[in-house]
Structure formats: C-alpha cells, structure tokens
C-alpha positions as a Markdown table, in Angstrom:
| # | Residue | x | y | z |
|---|---|---|---|---|
| 1 | Met | 1.6 | 14.4 | -26.5 |
| 2 | Lys | -0.7 | 13.4 | -29.5 |
| 3 | Thr | -3.9 | 15.3 | -30.6 |
| 4 | Gly | -6.9 | 13.8 | -31.5 |
| 5 | Met | -9.9 | 15.5 | -32.6 |
| 6 | Ile | -13.7 | 14.4 | -33.2 |
| 7 | Arg | -15.5 | 16.5 | -34.9 |
| 8 | Arg | -19.7 | 16.9 | -34.7 |
| 9 | Asn | -21.7 | 18.8 | -36.7 |
| 10 | Thr | -24.2 | 21.6 | -35.3 |
| 11 | Lys | -26.8 | 19.1 | -34.9 |
| 12 | Asn | -25.0 | 16.9 | -32.5 |
| 13 | Lys | -23.2 | 19.8 | -30.4 |
| 14 | Arg | -25.3 | 20.5 | -27.6 |
| 15 | Ala | -25.4 | 16.5 | -26.6 |
| 16 | Leu | -21.8 | 15.9 | -27.3 |
| 17 | Tyr | -20.8 | 18.9 | -24.7 |
| 18 | Leu | -23.3 | 17.4 | -22.3 |
| 19 | Ala | -21.4 | 14.0 | -22.2 |
| 20 | Ala | -18.3 | 15.4 | -21.8 |
| 21 | Leu | -19.3 | 17.5 | -18.7 |
| 22 | Ala | -20.3 | 14.6 | -17.4 |
| 23 | Leu | -17.6 | 12.6 | -17.8 |
| 24 | Ala | -15.4 | 15.5 | -16.4 |
| 25 | Ala | -17.8 | 15.7 | -13.6 |
| 26 | Val | -17.4 | 11.7 | -12.8 |
| 27 | Val | -13.2 | 12.6 | -13.1 |
| 28 | Ser | -13.1 | 15.5 | -11.0 |
| 29 | Gly | -15.1 | 13.7 | -8.6 |
| 30 | Cys | -13.1 | 10.8 | -8.3 |
| 31 | Gln | -10.9 | 10.5 | -4.9 |
| 32 | Lys | -7.3 | 9.4 | -5.4 |
| 33 | Gly | -6.3 | 5.7 | -4.8 |
| 34 | Asn | -3.3 | 3.8 | -3.3 |
| 35 | His | -1.2 | 2.5 | -6.2 |
| 36 | Asp | -0.1 | 2.9 | -9.7 |
| 37 | Val | -0.2 | -0.2 | -10.8 |
| 38 | Val | 1.5 | 0.0 | -14.3 |
| 39 | Ser | 5.3 | -0.5 | -14.6 |
| 40 | Glu | 7.7 | 2.6 | -15.4 |
| 41 | Ser | 8.5 | 0.9 | -18.3 |
| 42 | Ser | 5.6 | 1.3 | -19.9 |
| 43 | Glu | 5.0 | 5.2 | -18.4 |
| 44 | Val | 5.7 | 6.8 | -21.8 |
| 45 | Arg | 3.1 | 4.9 | -23.4 |
| 46 | Gln | 0.5 | 5.4 | -20.9 |
| 47 | Lys | 1.1 | 9.0 | -21.2 |
| 48 | Gln | 0.6 | 9.0 | -24.8 |
| 49 | Glu | -2.4 | 7.1 | -24.6 |
| 50 | Glu | -3.9 | 9.3 | -21.7 |
| 51 | Thr | -7.3 | 10.9 | -22.5 |
| 52 | Leu | -7.9 | 14.4 | -21.2 |
| 53 | Ile | -11.0 | 15.8 | -22.3 |
| 54 | Glu | -11.4 | 19.6 | -23.1 |
| 55 | Ile | -14.4 | 21.4 | -24.9 |
| 56 | Thr | -14.1 | 24.4 | -27.2 |
| 57 | Ile | -16.7 | 26.2 | -29.3 |
| 58 | Glu | -15.2 | 27.6 | -32.4 |
| 59 | Asp | -16.3 | 31.4 | -32.8 |
| 60 | Gly | -18.4 | 30.9 | -29.6 |
| 61 | Ser | -18.2 | 30.2 | -26.0 |
| 62 | Ala | -19.0 | 27.4 | -23.5 |
| 63 | Glu | -21.4 | 29.8 | -21.7 |
| 64 | Asp | -23.4 | 30.3 | -25.2 |
| 65 | Glu | -23.6 | 26.4 | -25.3 |
| 66 | Thr | -24.9 | 25.7 | -21.9 |
| 67 | Arg | -27.6 | 28.3 | -22.4 |
| 68 | Gly | -28.5 | 26.5 | -25.8 |
| 69 | Gly | -29.3 | 29.9 | -27.3 |
| 70 | Gly | -27.5 | 32.8 | -28.9 |
| 71 | Ala | -25.2 | 32.7 | -32.3 |
| 72 | Ala | -23.8 | 29.3 | -31.0 |
| 73 | Ala | -27.4 | 27.9 | -31.3 |
| 74 | Glu | -28.0 | 29.5 | -34.6 |
| 75 | Ser | -24.6 | 29.0 | -36.9 |
| 76 | Ser | -24.3 | 26.2 | -38.8 |
| 77 | Ser | -20.7 | 26.6 | -39.9 |
| 78 | Arg | -19.8 | 26.1 | -35.9 |
| 79 | Glu | -18.2 | 22.8 | -34.5 |
| 80 | Gln | -17.7 | 21.6 | -31.2 |
| 81 | Thr | -13.9 | 19.8 | -30.7 |
| 82 | Leu | -13.2 | 17.4 | -28.3 |
| 83 | Val | -9.5 | 18.1 | -28.1 |
| 84 | Gly | -7.2 | 15.5 | -26.0 |
| 85 | Glu | -4.8 | 12.5 | -26.4 |
| 86 | Thr | -5.8 | 9.5 | -28.2 |
| 87 | Ile | -7.9 | 6.9 | -26.3 |
| 88 | Pro | -6.0 | 3.9 | -27.1 |
| 89 | Ala | -7.0 | 1.2 | -29.8 |
| 90 | Met | -8.3 | -1.9 | -28.2 |
| 91 | Glu | -9.4 | -5.4 | -29.3 |
| 92 | Thr | -13.2 | -5.3 | -28.4 |
| 93 | Arg | -14.1 | -7.9 | -25.6 |
| 94 | Asp | -17.2 | -9.2 | -23.9 |
| 95 | Glu | -16.0 | -10.9 | -21.0 |
| 96 | Thr | -15.4 | -11.7 | -17.2 |
| 97 | Val | -12.2 | -11.3 | -16.0 |
| 98 | Tyr | -10.8 | -11.1 | -12.3 |
| 99 | Val | -8.0 | -8.7 | -10.7 |
| 100 | Thr | -4.7 | -10.8 | -9.7 |
| 101 | Gly | -3.4 | -8.0 | -7.8 |
| 102 | Ser | -3.9 | -6.4 | -4.4 |
| 103 | Asp | -5.0 | -2.5 | -4.0 |
| 104 | Val | -4.9 | -2.3 | -7.9 |
| 105 | Asn | -6.5 | 0.9 | -9.1 |
| 106 | Ile | -9.6 | 1.7 | -11.6 |
| 107 | Arg | -9.2 | 4.9 | -13.4 |
| 108 | Ala | -10.8 | 7.0 | -15.4 |
| 109 | Ser | -8.8 | 7.1 | -18.1 |
| 110 | Ala | -5.9 | 5.0 | -19.6 |
| 111 | Ser | -3.2 | 6.9 | -17.7 |
| 112 | Thr | -1.5 | 6.5 | -14.3 |
| 113 | Ser | -1.9 | 10.1 | -13.7 |
| 114 | Ser | -5.9 | 10.4 | -14.2 |
| 115 | Gln | -8.5 | 9.8 | -11.2 |
| 116 | Val | -9.0 | 6.5 | -9.6 |
| 117 | Met | -12.7 | 5.2 | -9.9 |
| 118 | Ala | -12.0 | 2.3 | -7.6 |
| 119 | Val | -9.4 | 0.1 | -5.7 |
| 120 | Phe | -9.9 | -3.6 | -6.5 |
| 121 | Gln | -8.4 | -6.6 | -4.7 |
| 122 | Thr | -7.4 | -10.2 | -5.9 |
| 123 | Gly | -10.3 | -12.1 | -6.9 |
| 124 | Glu | -12.7 | -9.4 | -7.8 |
| 125 | Lys | -14.6 | -9.7 | -11.4 |
| 126 | Leu | -15.4 | -7.3 | -13.5 |
| 127 | Arg | -16.6 | -7.0 | -17.1 |
| 128 | Arg | -14.1 | -6.1 | -19.7 |
| 129 | Thr | -15.2 | -4.5 | -23.3 |
| 130 | Gly | -11.7 | -3.8 | -24.8 |
| 131 | Tyr | -8.2 | -4.9 | -24.6 |
| 132 | Asp | -4.6 | -4.0 | -25.3 |
| 133 | Glu | -1.3 | -5.4 | -23.6 |
| 134 | Thr | -1.2 | -2.4 | -21.6 |
| 135 | Trp | -4.6 | -1.3 | -20.8 |
| 136 | Ser | -8.1 | -2.9 | -20.8 |
| 137 | Arg | -11.1 | -1.0 | -20.8 |
| 138 | Val | -13.8 | -2.4 | -18.4 |
| 139 | Glu | -17.4 | -1.4 | -16.8 |
| 140 | Tyr | -17.7 | -0.4 | -13.3 |
| 141 | Asn | -21.1 | 1.1 | -11.9 |
| 142 | Gly | -22.2 | 1.7 | -15.6 |
| 143 | Val | -18.9 | 3.6 | -16.0 |
| 144 | Thr | -16.3 | 3.0 | -18.7 |
| 145 | Cys | -12.9 | 2.9 | -16.9 |
| 146 | Tyr | -9.5 | 1.4 | -17.4 |
| 147 | Ile | -7.1 | -1.1 | -15.3 |
| 148 | Ala | -3.6 | -2.1 | -16.3 |
| 149 | Ser | -4.0 | -5.5 | -18.3 |
| 150 | Arg | -1.6 | -7.1 | -16.8 |
| 151 | Tyr | -3.5 | -7.5 | -13.6 |
| 152 | Leu | -6.4 | -9.1 | -15.3 |
| 153 | Ser | -7.3 | -12.6 | -16.2 |
| 154 | Val | -10.1 | -14.5 | -17.6 |
| 155 | Ser | -9.2 | -17.4 | -15.0 |
| 156 | Glu | -9.9 | -17.1 | -11.4 |
| 157 | Pro | -6.5 | -16.8 | -9.5 |
| 158 | Lys | -6.0 | -19.1 | -7.1 |
| 159 | Gln | -6.1 | -18.2 | -2.8 |
| 160 | Pro | -2.8 | -17.0 | -1.6 |
| 161 | Glu | -0.8 | -20.1 | 0.0 |
| 162 | Thr | -1.9 | -20.7 | 3.5 |
| 163 | Thr | 0.2 | -20.6 | 6.4 |
| 164 | Ala | -0.4 | -24.3 | 6.8 |
| 165 | Ala | 1.5 | -24.6 | 3.5 |
| 166 | Val | 4.1 | -22.3 | 4.2 |
| 167 | Ala | 5.0 | -24.0 | 7.7 |
| 168 | Ala | 5.7 | -27.4 | 5.9 |
| 169 | Ser | 9.0 | -26.1 | 4.2 |
| 170 | Ser | 10.1 | -24.0 | 7.0 |
| 171 | Gln | 13.1 | -24.0 | 9.4 |
| 172 | Gly | 10.6 | -24.4 | 12.2 |
| 173 | Thr | 7.8 | -25.8 | 13.3 |
| 174 | Ala | 4.4 | -24.5 | 13.2 |
| 175 | Asp | 3.2 | -24.1 | 16.8 |
| 176 | Gly | -0.3 | -23.6 | 15.4 |
| 177 | Ser | -2.4 | -20.0 | 14.8 |
| 178 | Val | -2.5 | -16.7 | 16.9 |
| 179 | Thr | -6.1 | -14.6 | 17.3 |
| 180 | Leu | -6.7 | -11.7 | 18.9 |
| 181 | Asp | -7.6 | -12.5 | 22.0 |
| 182 | Ala | -10.4 | -9.8 | 23.2 |
| 183 | Ser | -9.3 | -9.6 | 26.4 |
| 184 | Trp | -5.8 | -8.5 | 25.9 |
| 185 | Lys | -5.1 | -5.4 | 26.9 |
| 186 | Tyr | -5.8 | -2.7 | 23.7 |
| 187 | Ala | -7.4 | -5.3 | 22.1 |
| 188 | Glu | -10.6 | -3.1 | 22.3 |
| 189 | Phe | -9.1 | -0.7 | 20.1 |
| 190 | Ser | -8.9 | -3.0 | 16.9 |
| 191 | Lys | -11.3 | -2.6 | 14.6 |
| 192 | Ile | -10.1 | -5.5 | 11.9 |
| 193 | Asn | -9.2 | -8.8 | 13.4 |
| 194 | Ser | -10.1 | -11.9 | 12.3 |
| 195 | Gly | -7.4 | -12.9 | 10.5 |
| 196 | Ser | -4.5 | -14.9 | 12.5 |
| 197 | Ala | -0.6 | -14.7 | 12.9 |
| 198 | Thr | 1.7 | -18.3 | 12.9 |
| 199 | Leu | 4.5 | -19.0 | 15.5 |
| 200 | Tyr | 7.2 | -21.1 | 14.6 |
| 201 | Lys | 9.3 | -22.8 | 17.0 |
| 202 | Ala | 13.0 | -23.3 | 16.1 |
| 203 | Lys | 14.7 | -26.6 | 15.8 |
| 204 | Gly | 17.1 | -28.1 | 17.7 |
| 205 | Asp | 19.6 | -27.4 | 20.4 |
| 206 | Lys | 20.2 | -23.9 | 19.7 |
| 207 | Arg | 17.0 | -22.7 | 20.3 |
| 208 | Lys | 16.7 | -19.8 | 22.4 |
| 209 | Gly | 13.4 | -19.5 | 23.8 |
| 210 | Ile | 13.4 | -15.7 | 22.4 |
| 211 | Thr | 10.2 | -15.1 | 20.1 |
| 212 | Val | 11.0 | -12.2 | 17.2 |
| 213 | Cys | 7.5 | -11.3 | 15.8 |
| 214 | Val | 8.0 | -10.1 | 12.1 |
| 215 | Asn | 5.4 | -7.7 | 10.9 |
| 216 | Ala | 5.1 | -7.4 | 7.1 |
| 217 | Gly | 3.8 | -3.7 | 6.9 |
| 218 | His | 0.7 | -3.7 | 4.8 |
| 219 | Gly | -1.6 | -6.3 | 3.2 |
| 220 | Thr | -4.8 | -6.2 | 4.7 |
| 221 | Ser | -7.8 | -5.6 | 2.0 |
| 222 | Gly | -9.9 | -2.9 | 2.8 |
| 223 | Gly | -7.6 | -1.7 | 5.9 |
| 224 | Ser | -7.7 | 2.0 | 4.4 |
| 225 | Ser | -11.1 | 2.7 | 4.7 |
| 226 | Val | -11.1 | 1.9 | 8.5 |
| 227 | Lys | -9.6 | 4.1 | 11.2 |
| 228 | Thr | -8.5 | 2.9 | 14.5 |
| 229 | Gln | -7.6 | 5.3 | 17.6 |
| 230 | Cys | -4.4 | 6.9 | 17.6 |
| 231 | His | -3.3 | 6.7 | 21.2 |
| 232 | Pro | -5.3 | 4.3 | 24.0 |
| 233 | Asp | -6.1 | 7.6 | 25.5 |
| 234 | Gly | -7.7 | 9.3 | 22.7 |
| 235 | Thr | -5.1 | 12.1 | 22.6 |
| 236 | Pro | -4.2 | 13.5 | 19.3 |
| 237 | Lys | -1.1 | 12.6 | 17.5 |
| 238 | Val | 2.0 | 14.7 | 18.0 |
| 239 | Thr | 4.0 | 14.4 | 15.1 |
| 240 | Gly | 3.0 | 14.2 | 11.3 |
| 241 | Gly | 3.0 | 11.5 | 9.0 |
| 242 | Thr | 0.5 | 9.2 | 7.4 |
| 243 | Thr | -1.8 | 10.7 | 9.5 |
| 244 | Ala | -1.4 | 14.5 | 10.3 |
| 245 | Ala | -0.1 | 15.6 | 13.6 |
| 246 | Gly | -3.2 | 16.6 | 15.6 |
| 247 | Ala | -5.4 | 13.6 | 14.4 |
| 248 | Thr | -7.0 | 11.4 | 16.7 |
| 249 | Ser | -7.6 | 8.4 | 14.1 |
| 250 | Ala | -5.6 | 7.1 | 11.3 |
| 251 | Val | -6.5 | 4.3 | 8.6 |
| 252 | Ala | -6.2 | 0.8 | 10.3 |
| 253 | Val | -4.1 | -0.2 | 7.8 |
| 254 | Ser | -2.6 | 1.6 | 5.0 |
| 255 | Ser | -2.2 | -0.1 | 1.8 |
| 256 | Gly | 1.4 | 1.5 | 1.2 |
| 257 | Met | 3.4 | 2.8 | -1.3 |
| 258 | Thr | 4.6 | 1.5 | -5.0 |
| 259 | Phe | 8.3 | 1.1 | -6.2 |
| 260 | Ser | 9.4 | 2.9 | -9.0 |
| 261 | Asp | 9.2 | -0.6 | -11.0 |
| 262 | Gly | 5.4 | -1.2 | -10.3 |
| 263 | Thr | 6.0 | -3.3 | -7.4 |
| 264 | Ala | 3.6 | -3.0 | -4.6 |
| 265 | Glu | 5.8 | -1.9 | -0.9 |
| 266 | Ala | 3.4 | -4.7 | 0.2 |
| 267 | Lys | 4.9 | -7.4 | -2.0 |
| 268 | Val | 8.0 | -6.4 | -1.0 |
| 269 | Thr | 7.7 | -6.6 | 2.8 |
| 270 | Leu | 6.2 | -9.7 | 2.8 |
| 271 | Ala | 9.6 | -11.1 | 1.2 |
| 272 | Met | 11.6 | -9.4 | 3.1 |
| 273 | Ala | 9.6 | -10.9 | 6.1 |
| 274 | Met | 10.1 | -14.7 | 4.9 |
| 275 | Lys | 13.8 | -14.3 | 4.4 |
| 276 | Leu | 14.1 | -12.8 | 8.0 |
| 277 | Lys | 11.8 | -15.4 | 9.1 |
| 278 | Gly | 14.7 | -18.4 | 7.8 |
| 279 | Arg | 17.5 | -16.4 | 9.1 |
| 280 | Leu | 15.9 | -15.9 | 12.5 |
| 281 | Leu | 15.0 | -19.6 | 12.7 |
| 282 | Asp | 18.0 | -21.0 | 11.8 |
| 283 | Ala | 19.7 | -19.1 | 14.4 |
| 284 | Gly | 17.5 | -20.6 | 16.9 |
| 285 | Tyr | 14.8 | -17.7 | 17.3 |
| 286 | Asp | 11.0 | -18.7 | 17.5 |
| 287 | Val | 9.6 | -16.6 | 15.1 |
| 288 | Leu | 5.8 | -14.9 | 15.2 |
| 289 | Met | 4.5 | -13.9 | 11.6 |
| 290 | Ile | 2.2 | -11.7 | 11.3 |
| 291 | Arg | 1.4 | -12.5 | 7.9 |
| 292 | Glu | 2.7 | -14.8 | 5.1 |
| 293 | Ser | 0.3 | -14.1 | 2.2 |
| 294 | Asp | -1.0 | -11.2 | 0.6 |
| 295 | Asp | -4.0 | -10.1 | 2.6 |
| 296 | Val | -4.3 | -10.8 | 6.5 |
| 297 | Gln | -7.1 | -9.3 | 8.3 |
| 298 | Leu | -5.4 | -7.8 | 11.4 |
| 299 | Asp | -5.1 | -4.1 | 11.6 |
| 300 | Asn | -2.0 | -2.3 | 13.3 |
| 301 | Val | -3.6 | -2.3 | 16.4 |
| 302 | Ala | -4.5 | -6.0 | 16.5 |
| 303 | Arg | -0.6 | -6.6 | 15.1 |
| 304 | Thr | 0.7 | -5.1 | 17.8 |
| 305 | Val | -1.7 | -6.3 | 20.7 |
| 306 | Ile | -0.7 | -10.0 | 19.4 |
| 307 | Ala | 3.3 | -8.9 | 19.3 |
| 308 | Asn | 2.3 | -7.6 | 22.8 |
| 309 | Asn | 1.3 | -10.9 | 23.9 |
| 310 | Met | 3.4 | -13.8 | 22.1 |
| 311 | Ala | 6.6 | -12.3 | 21.7 |
| 312 | Asp | 9.5 | -10.9 | 22.8 |
| 313 | Cys | 10.1 | -8.0 | 20.3 |
| 314 | His | 8.1 | -6.7 | 17.6 |
| 315 | Ile | 10.0 | -5.5 | 14.1 |
| 316 | Ala | 7.5 | -4.4 | 11.6 |
| 317 | Leu | 9.2 | -4.0 | 8.1 |
| 318 | His | 8.5 | -1.1 | 5.6 |
| 319 | Trp | 10.1 | 1.1 | 2.9 |
| 320 | Asp | 9.9 | 4.8 | 2.6 |
| 321 | Ser | 7.9 | 6.4 | 0.1 |
| 322 | Thr | 10.5 | 9.3 | -0.8 |
| 323 | Thr | 12.7 | 8.6 | -4.2 |
| 324 | Ser | 15.9 | 9.7 | -3.1 |
| 325 | Asp | 17.1 | 6.2 | -2.1 |
| 326 | Lys | 17.5 | 7.2 | 1.4 |
| 327 | Gly | 18.7 | 4.6 | 2.9 |
| 328 | Ala | 17.5 | 2.7 | 6.1 |
| 329 | Phe | 16.5 | 4.2 | 9.1 |
| 330 | Tyr | 14.0 | 3.6 | 12.3 |
| 331 | Met | 11.3 | 5.3 | 13.3 |
| 332 | Ser | 12.4 | 6.7 | 16.9 |
| 333 | Val | 10.1 | 7.3 | 19.8 |
| 334 | Pro | 9.1 | 11.0 | 19.6 |
| 335 | Ser | 10.6 | 13.3 | 22.3 |
| 336 | Ala | 7.3 | 15.4 | 22.7 |
| 337 | Ser | 6.8 | 14.9 | 26.9 |
| 338 | Ser | 3.4 | 14.5 | 26.5 |
| 339 | Tyr | 3.8 | 11.4 | 24.0 |
| 340 | Arg | 6.3 | 9.5 | 26.6 |
| 341 | Ala | 4.4 | 10.2 | 29.9 |
| 342 | Met | 1.1 | 8.6 | 28.0 |
| 343 | Glu | 1.4 | 4.7 | 29.0 |
| 344 | Pro | 2.2 | 2.4 | 27.3 |
| 345 | Val | 5.0 | 4.6 | 26.0 |
| 346 | Lys | 6.0 | 5.6 | 29.0 |
| 347 | Ser | 7.4 | 2.4 | 30.1 |
| 348 | Asn | 8.4 | 1.3 | 26.9 |
| 349 | Trp | 9.8 | 4.0 | 24.8 |
| 350 | Glu | 13.6 | 3.7 | 25.8 |
| 351 | Lys | 13.4 | -0.3 | 24.9 |
| 352 | His | 11.7 | 0.8 | 21.3 |
| 353 | Asn | 14.7 | 3.1 | 20.8 |
| 354 | Ala | 17.2 | 0.5 | 22.0 |
| 355 | Leu | 15.9 | -2.0 | 19.3 |
| 356 | Gly | 15.9 | 0.3 | 16.7 |
| 357 | Glu | 19.4 | 1.5 | 17.2 |
| 358 | Ser | 20.4 | -2.1 | 17.1 |
| 359 | Leu | 18.8 | -2.9 | 14.0 |
| 360 | Val | 20.4 | 0.1 | 12.2 |
| 361 | Ala | 23.9 | -1.0 | 13.7 |
| 362 | Gly | 23.5 | -4.2 | 12.2 |
| 363 | Leu | 22.2 | -3.0 | 8.8 |
| 364 | Arg | 25.2 | -0.5 | 8.8 |
| 365 | Asp | 27.8 | -3.1 | 9.5 |
| 366 | Ala | 26.3 | -5.4 | 6.5 |
| 367 | Gly | 26.8 | -2.7 | 4.2 |
| 368 | Val | 23.1 | -1.3 | 3.9 |
| 369 | Lys | 22.9 | 2.5 | 3.6 |
| 370 | Ile | 22.2 | 4.3 | 6.3 |
| 371 | Phe | 19.7 | 7.3 | 6.3 |
| 372 | Ser | 21.1 | 10.6 | 8.3 |
| 373 | Gly | 21.7 | 9.6 | 12.2 |
| 374 | Gly | 19.7 | 6.0 | 11.6 |
| 375 | Ser | 16.5 | 7.5 | 12.9 |
| 376 | Met | 13.2 | 9.7 | 12.6 |
| 377 | Glu | 11.2 | 10.6 | 15.3 |
| 378 | Met | 7.3 | 9.4 | 14.2 |
| 379 | Asp | 3.9 | 9.1 | 16.4 |
| 380 | Leu | 3.0 | 5.4 | 15.2 |
| 381 | Thr | 0.1 | 3.5 | 16.3 |
| 382 | Gln | 2.2 | 0.9 | 16.7 |
| 383 | Thr | 4.6 | 2.4 | 19.1 |
| 384 | Ser | 1.3 | 3.9 | 21.1 |
| 385 | Tyr | 0.2 | 0.3 | 22.0 |
| 386 | Ser | 3.2 | -1.4 | 22.2 |
| 387 | Thr | 4.2 | -3.1 | 25.7 |
| 388 | Val | 7.4 | -4.8 | 24.3 |
| 389 | Pro | 9.9 | -3.5 | 22.6 |
| 390 | Ser | 8.8 | -2.3 | 19.2 |
| 391 | Ile | 9.9 | -0.9 | 16.2 |
| 392 | Asp | 8.9 | 0.1 | 12.6 |
| 393 | Ile | 12.3 | 0.2 | 10.8 |
| 394 | Glu | 12.3 | 1.8 | 7.0 |
| 395 | Leu | 14.6 | -0.6 | 4.5 |
| 396 | Gly | 15.2 | 2.1 | 2.2 |
| 397 | Asp | 12.6 | 3.8 | -0.1 |
| 398 | Lys | 10.8 | 3.6 | -3.6 |
| 399 | Val | 14.0 | 3.7 | -5.8 |
| 400 | Ser | 15.8 | 1.5 | -3.4 |
| 401 | Asp | 17.0 | -2.1 | -4.5 |
| 402 | His | 14.8 | -4.9 | -3.9 |
| 403 | Ser | 16.0 | -7.6 | -5.7 |
| 404 | Asp | 16.6 | -10.9 | -3.7 |
| 405 | Ala | 20.5 | -10.4 | -3.3 |
| 406 | Ala | 19.5 | -6.9 | -1.5 |
| 407 | Leu | 16.6 | -8.5 | 0.5 |
| 408 | Asp | 19.2 | -10.9 | 1.5 |
| 409 | Lys | 22.0 | -8.5 | 2.8 |
| 410 | Leu | 19.0 | -6.8 | 4.8 |
| 411 | Ala | 18.3 | -10.0 | 6.4 |
| 412 | Gly | 21.5 | -10.7 | 7.6 |
| 413 | Gly | 21.8 | -7.1 | 8.7 |
| 414 | Leu | 18.7 | -7.5 | 10.7 |
| 415 | Leu | 19.4 | -10.4 | 12.4 |
| 416 | Asp | 23.1 | -9.0 | 13.2 |
| 417 | Gly | 20.8 | -6.3 | 14.8 |
| 418 | Val | 18.4 | -8.7 | 16.7 |
| 419 | Asn | 21.7 | -10.7 | 18.3 |
| 420 | Arg | 23.1 | -7.3 | 19.4 |
| 421 | Tyr | 19.6 | -6.3 | 21.2 |
| 422 | Phe | 19.2 | -9.7 | 22.9 |
| 423 | Gly | 22.9 | -9.8 | 23.7 |
| 424 | Gln | 23.1 | -13.3 | 21.2 |
C-alpha cells in the first residue's frame, strides 16, 4: 500500500477532523451494491488507488479533538494527519456523462472494495469532475464519488436493439410480442410486468410444434429493489439461496453476479440465450424469448407465468456465484414434504426434475464439466409458480470459461437435453 500524508496546522485541525468524520459516516452508511465493475486486470492498480481514511492525532487523542479542549486545543506543535492510500491523480473535467452499462456501482472511493453509494443503469446521467483511464470522479447527490471510467461516455448511449430488429435476422419468424395477461393464474403476484417476451416460430417442414421458453437470467433494471411473494400460498422458503430460508418474499429479479473478468452475468446469460435460440429454431422448436436486450421489465413471477401459458417447458439460464469452476448443474425441487405438497409444485415437480436431468445429461455428453451429481436442491420463485416443466440451469460459476466457443458447446449440450426430454 502507498501511504500519503496531508498535514494541517493546529488552526485547521478541527475542520479537517470533522470533515473526515463526515466522510466516514457517509461511507459506513452505504449499502453494498450488486456488482464490481472494474476488470480483474486492473485490480492491482485499483487497490493502489483506493482511499481509506483514518484520523490520528500526534501526542493527543481523537477524544481530545472531539471535545475541542485540553492540551490538543492548546498545543501548536501538534498536527492532525490524514493517513491512507493516494487519491488517484485525475484530469479536471466538468461535463455531463452517461452510464453505458447495467447495474454499475458508484463508490465512495476509487476501489472495488469501497462502499457502494448507488447503482446506475444504462443512459443515466452524472456530472464528471475528474478522469483517468480507470476511474472517474463524479458528483452524486452533492457527494464526491467514483465510478469505473469504462462505463461512462460523453455521448448518450443508443437504446438496446429491439426485438423486432432481432427478429429480422432470426432463423425463425417472430409471431409477435407476449405480455403478461392479468387473467392468467398467478399473474397477480407479479410486481414488474410492463415488458414483453417474443415468440418465434421455426421455419419449414421440420417444425415440431413444441415451444421452449428461453429465459436469460437477470436483466431487469430495478428488479433488486422490489420484492415478490416466494410461494403463491404465502408459506416461507424451505431452503436458503439468494434469499434465506424462512423468508416469505424475495427480490423480484436479482442483478446477478460479476464474472472474474468483470463481465456481468446478465450479459453472458443473454449471449447464451441467443445461441440457444438459434440452435432450437434450427432444430424445429418454436422459441419464446423472455429477454433479448440488456433490460426487460419482467420479474421472475411474470417470466414464469408467461412461460406457463405460452410454452411447453421453461429453461432459465444462469451461472453460480462460486469461484471454483464447479461445472454445470440444475436447481432441483427440494425434498421437503411441505414444499412438494404445495400447488403448483405438487403437480409438476417430477417434470421439473426430469427436465433438469435431461439437460445435464445433454451437457455431460457434450463434454461440459458437471458439478457433483448434477443437481442442487433449491426453493426458487420460478419453480414455486411453474405449471410446465421448468428448470434453472447453472452453467458454471464466475471463473468458468464463457467465451464464444464455450457458449457454443453449452448450446449444443442444452439442445441435446431438450431433445432427450421431448423424445426427439
């Protein structure tokens, strides 16, 4: 660690001390955000640039200074020292900038280990006052904060490609957008449902008449600040996970984790969904795409209910948050008797697990690493509301290869798994 020292004479001691206390209060009061947004390759530099504030009084005490009396107030030889890592040198700027990524953290200091002040989405504006190639200094609610420079632009970003544009180059034909119908069973439990999915129909004689819902996990702006009911009957969760066991409500859509190279999970699940969509359409399956851009305003309940009414199965794509390159597995239905006795789980849990087993078998045969026995029990909102075969498939974790070639291999394995399940 580098150590920088900013010294002030006795006259300015109290002002500096109080300012540091105020900054410490701001930092300690912040809540942790969703993602670190600076790549691992920059981590050493970031740690060097981190600013951690600590106040020490030579030959005195913090208690003396807060009282403003005693020897600390009288001695001209004493100095207050601000000890911490060097604040990064930055070019002075005064400009409006736009956030170019989703769920981007704004931090109290120029370090991925510092507290998060806020989480911003694509297109949101900030005033930038300082810049270097790694960090930018910005003003947020009158407070100086820091954000990764690579997620800022002086030009307003273009909106994500629309599903209509995606449809024009698809192997299938878009049959129109699908929104949540308020009359559908369990629709009343959704809190975020202004977005839409898109249904694609396969071309040609090989069309099977089977619709697969492909759900790219995460990717709902504001989803982590809204909660939905875990079970339709209001009973508490029977396992832990993102939400602890015993809870009766969970985040509507979590923002997901960040891969070790700094890529947001939502970006990778979207890329995986697009590849799987192409494979399925080529094989003759119709495909219901829940998400085809960085943001779709559909929570986990809405996604599930749409799949219930428009698809023959529901596959949600995810990567786990561990760091062991553990391999792929599916979230199986918990063996708790109370959970399996609850509708719609009671009538569908065996189908869920059968779909999961088929997908894991397809991935294994494609040469994909499989975690343990290929499953892990988990009480999920998705499973709790599903009336069609439905599974959350974890395709690795945050250190797993998610290159284009790796996603191609996964897509092939998943297609094989779908074929196995439907006997194709």
